[in-house]
C-alpha positions, 0 to 999 in steps of 0.5 A: 747816449742811453748809458748817459741818461741811465746814469743820470737818473740812477744818481738823481734823488728826485728820480729815485723818490718818485720812480715806480715802487711795484718791484716783485721780489723772488718767491720764497715758498714754505716747506711742503709738510710730508704729513698731515696737521704738521703745518696748519694755517689759522684765520678769523672770518667775520660774518654777520656780526659773528666770528669763525676760526678757520683752519687749513692743513698745508699738506691736503688743504683740508679746510675746517671751521669752528662755529656752533650755529647756522648763520641767516641763509647760509649753510657753512657745513655745505660750503665746507663739503663743496670746498673739500670736494673740489679738486685742487688747482693743478691736481686732479684730487680733492682735500677729501680725496687725499684725507679720506681717499674719497669724496664727502657726501654733499646734498648735491647728487653724486654717483656711487663711483665717486664715493668709492675710496681710492688711495692717493698716491705720489701727493707729496711729490705732486705738491712739490712739482706744483710749488716748483712751477709756481716758483718759476713762473712767479720768479720770471716776472721779477722786474728787479733783482736784489740790490747790494748797499755799501757803507756811505751809499745814498739811499731813499727810505719810503714810509707810508706817504712820506719819503726821505733821503738817508745816508 
């Protein structure tokens, strides 16, 4: 009986129109660059009626920002230093340690040991492993695999708030 119900629901255009739309697709991760500054992300941040250009390198996740002033109450240089000194999720190194082999000085108290340079090895392999694990975890949550269509199949196209049947 359950197969009959599934077959009826699958052929019902009203059911298709109102069924849940929150499907997750397989994760298609970007290639991890092997060198610094091969792939850089950019975005615009708007704060206190001022625009800032934010740049993030895809290899070592170093964040930089272009601005020529201090905003009211915020020191963006300190925020950037704190971000670049923070360990990356899933790795025990920070962007500063990858780029400079050490931490960047901040106003916060730091020991001399944390400022000593240590060359970081195997970062590329660690980033690949981290990306692979993220993909595996994401792909476990896929609720629906890709659907193949044939010529003449009836489909439903949803655009914004309206839905229409197409042949």
